[in-house]
N, CA and C of each residue as an Amber inpcrd file, in Angstrom:
protein
   207
 -21.8890000 -33.1250000   4.1930000 -20.8920000 -34.1080000   4.5920000
 -20.0030000 -34.4510000   3.3980000 -19.0250000 -35.2940000   3.6190000
 -18.0490000 -35.6100000   2.5700000 -18.6620000 -36.4320000   1.4400000
 -19.6630000 -37.2320000   1.7030000 -20.3110000 -38.0030000   0.6320000
 -21.0080000 -37.0520000  -0.3460000 -21.7090000 -36.0640000   0.1820000
 -22.3790000 -35.0860000  -0.6810000 -21.3730000 -34.2260000  -1.4300000
 -20.2690000 -33.9270000  -0.7940000 -19.2490000 -33.1040000  -1.4220000
 -18.7100000 -33.7820000  -2.6850000 -18.6150000 -35.0690000  -2.6710000
 -18.1330000 -35.8230000  -3.8270000 -19.0700000 -35.7620000  -5.0120000
 -20.3100000 -35.4040000  -4.7970000 -21.2920000 -35.3370000  -5.8810000
 -21.2610000 -34.0050000  -6.6260000 -20.5160000 -33.0270000  -6.1260000
 -20.4450000 -31.7280000  -6.7750000 -19.4650000 -31.7660000  -7.9440000
 -19.8480000 -31.0960000  -9.0080000 -18.9730000 -30.9750000 -10.1680000
 -18.4270000 -29.5500000 -10.1820000 -17.1320000 -29.4220000 -10.2560000
 -16.4910000 -28.1150000 -10.2740000 -15.9580000 -27.8700000 -11.6810000
 -16.3390000 -26.7370000 -12.2350000 -15.9150000 -26.4100000 -13.5940000
 -14.8130000 -25.3590000 -13.5210000 -13.7010000 -25.6500000 -14.1560000
 -12.5660000 -24.7310000 -14.2040000 -12.4820000 -24.1240000 -15.5960000
 -12.0240000 -22.8680000 -15.6800000 -11.8140000 -22.2920000 -17.0150000
 -10.6540000 -23.0130000 -17.7070000 -10.5610000 -22.8870000 -19.0150000
  -9.4490000 -23.5250000 -19.7340000  -8.0950000 -23.0360000 -19.1950000
  -7.0810000 -23.8590000 -19.3900000  -5.7500000 -23.5790000 -18.8550000
  -5.2190000 -22.2100000 -19.3020000  -5.4080000 -21.8470000 -20.5760000
  -4.8930000 -20.5610000 -21.0500000  -5.6100000 -19.3990000 -20.3580000
  -6.8940000 -19.5540000 -20.0750000  -7.6220000 -18.5120000 -19.3550000
  -7.1500000 -18.4300000 -17.8960000  -6.8790000 -19.5830000 -17.3010000
  -6.3440000 -19.6000000 -15.9340000  -5.0110000 -18.8600000 -15.8800000
  -4.1530000 -19.1250000 -16.8690000  -2.8410000 -18.4800000 -16.9040000
  -2.9850000 -16.9750000 -17.1150000  -3.9560000 -16.5690000 -17.9310000
  -4.2100000 -15.1500000 -18.1570000  -4.6540000 -14.4740000 -16.8560000
  -5.4970000 -15.1540000 -16.1070000  -5.9590000 -14.6240000 -14.8230000
  -4.7870000 -14.4850000 -13.8570000  -3.9440000 -15.5010000 -13.8020000
  -2.7790000 -15.4720000 -12.9090000  -1.8500000 -14.3230000 -13.2870000
  -1.6040000 -14.1580000 -14.5830000  -0.7290000 -13.0820000 -15.0430000
  -1.3010000 -11.7180000 -14.6690000  -2.6000000 -11.5580000 -14.8760000
  -3.2640000 -10.3080000 -14.5390000  -3.1590000 -10.0280000 -13.0350000
  -3.4160000 -11.0380000 -12.2340000  -3.3230000 -10.8590000 -10.7740000
  -1.8950000 -10.5570000 -10.3380000  -0.9250000 -11.2320000 -10.9400000
   0.4820000 -10.9540000 -10.6130000   0.8450000  -9.5080000 -10.9260000
   0.3740000  -9.0130000 -12.0770000   0.6350000  -7.6170000 -12.4510000
   0.0230000  -6.6580000 -11.4390000  -1.2180000  -6.9330000 -11.0430000
  -1.9020000  -6.0760000 -10.0720000  -1.1890000  -6.0970000  -8.7260000
  -0.7670000  -7.2710000  -8.2910000  -0.0620000  -7.4070000  -7.0150000
   1.2540000  -6.6220000  -7.0560000   1.9620000  -6.7030000  -8.1780000
   3.2070000  -5.9590000  -8.3310000   2.9450000  -4.4560000  -8.2470000
   1.9120000  -3.9920000  -8.9470000   1.5640000  -2.5620000  -8.9250000
   1.2110000  -2.1090000  -7.5130000   0.4310000  -2.9090000  -6.8260000
   0.0360000  -2.5610000  -5.4540000   1.2600000  -2.5170000  -4.5470000
   2.1550000  -3.4750000  -4.7040000   3.3830000  -3.4960000  -3.9110000
   4.2280000  -2.2580000  -4.1420000   4.3110000  -1.8240000  -5.3990000
   5.0780000  -0.6190000  -5.7210000   4.4280000   0.6170000  -5.1060000
   3.1020000   0.6760000  -5.1470000   2.3980000   1.8090000  -4.5360000
   2.6060000   1.8430000  -3.0260000   2.5900000   0.6860000  -2.4090000
   2.8150000   0.6100000  -0.9560000   4.2180000   1.1070000  -0.6270000
   5.2120000   0.6700000  -1.3880000   6.5920000   1.1220000  -1.1610000
   6.7000000   2.6370000  -1.3180000   6.0580000   3.1660000  -2.3540000
   6.1050000   4.6050000  -2.6170000   5.4660000   5.3800000  -1.4570000
   4.3340000   4.9180000  -0.9790000   3.6540000   5.6030000   0.1260000
   4.4490000   5.4850000   1.4260000   5.0790000   4.3420000   1.6450000
   5.9270000   4.1930000   2.8340000   7.1020000   5.1690000   2.7880000
   7.6660000   5.3480000   1.6030000   8.7530000   6.3160000   1.4340000
   8.2510000   7.7290000   1.7280000   7.0520000   8.0510000   1.2180000
   6.4730000   9.3710000   1.4970000   6.2680000   9.5810000   2.9970000
   5.7680000   8.5620000   3.6600000   5.5350000   8.6560000   5.1100000
   6.8520000   8.9300000   5.8300000   7.9030000   8.1900000   5.4590000
   9.2100000   8.3890000   6.0870000   9.7230000   9.8090000   5.8530000
   9.5860000  10.3050000   4.6240000  10.0470000  11.6620000   4.3120000
   9.2510000  12.7140000   5.0870000   7.9510000  12.5130000   5.2040000
   7.1340000  13.4540000   5.9730000   7.4990000  13.4300000   7.4570000
   7.7990000  12.2520000   7.9700000   8.2230000  12.1520000   9.3760000
   9.5510000  12.8750000   9.5870000  10.4800000  12.7220000   8.6300000
  11.7600000  13.4290000   8.7210000  11.5510000  14.9410000   8.6430000
  10.6780000  15.3740000   7.7400000  10.3810000  16.7910000   7.5930000
   9.7580000  17.3380000   8.8720000   8.8280000  16.6020000   9.4350000
   8.1800000  17.0120000  10.6870000   9.2150000  17.1810000  11.7970000
  10.1050000  16.1930000  11.9100000  11.1340000  16.2490000  12.9500000
  12.0600000  17.4340000  12.7170000  12.3730000  17.7040000  11.4500000
  13.2180000  18.8430000  11.1120000  12.5460000  20.1520000  11.4980000
  11.2520000  20.2730000  11.2130000  10.5220000  21.4800000  11.5930000
  10.5050000  21.6670000  13.1030000  10.2410000  20.6010000  13.8190000
  10.2300000  20.6830000  15.2830000  11.5910000  21.1370000  15.7930000
  12.6380000  20.5270000  15.2640000  13.9920000  20.8780000  15.6800000
  14.2980000  22.3430000  15.3750000  13.9180000  22.8030000  14.1930000
  14.1890000  24.1910000  13.8060000  13.4110000  25.1920000  14.6580000
  12.2110000  24.8320000  15.0490000  11.4170000  25.7210000  15.9110000
  12.0260000  25.7650000  17.3080000  12.3900000  24.6070000  17.8250000
  12.9420000  24.5270000  19.1820000  14.2790000  25.2670000  19.2800000
  15.0930000  25.1640000  18.2350000  16.4110000  25.8140000  18.2750000
  16.3610000  27.2760000  17.8430000  15.1620000  27.7330000  17.4390000
  15.0120000  29.1370000  17.0700000  15.3620000  29.4540000  15.6360000
  15.6440000  28.4640000  14.8240000  15.9570000  28.7150000  13.4250000
  14.7070000  29.1660000  12.6640000  13.5650000  28.7630000  13.1600000
  12.2920000  29.1990000  12.5930000  11.5150000  29.8710000  13.7170000
  10.9950000  31.0570000  13.4190000  10.2060000  31.7790000  14.4290000
   8.7290000  31.4930000  14.1700000   8.0300000  31.2480000  15.2470000
   6.6000000  31.0120000  15.1770000   5.9090000  32.1970000  15.8260000
   5.1760000  32.9430000  15.0490000   4.4930000  34.1140000  15.5770000
   3.1250000  33.7020000  16.1160000   2.7630000  34.3000000  17.2520000
   1.4510000  34.0190000  17.8020000   0.4090000  34.8050000  17.0260000
  -0.7230000  34.2140000  16.8440000  -1.8070000  34.8670000  16.1290000
  -2.5160000  35.8440000  17.0600000  -2.6510000  37.0820000  16.6030000
  -3.3170000  38.1080000  17.4250000  -4.8060000  37.8600000  17.4390000
  -5.4260000  38.0370000  18.6050000  -6.8790000  37.8150000  18.7230000
  -7.6420000  39.0600000  18.4020000
């Protein structure tokens, strides 16, 4: 309950350590965001390439040979 909650002591790291943690996390978040953007770009390029291949096969620009059994 709330009465018991008031009896707990919470220990925080010193302010400079807190700021170091925040800076580290911000750097990691930025790196992850950049990786996500890069992978999204790759996905878009692969989708465009796939569509191009389909179009080229359908229009006969690329011949697809059947595999002999």
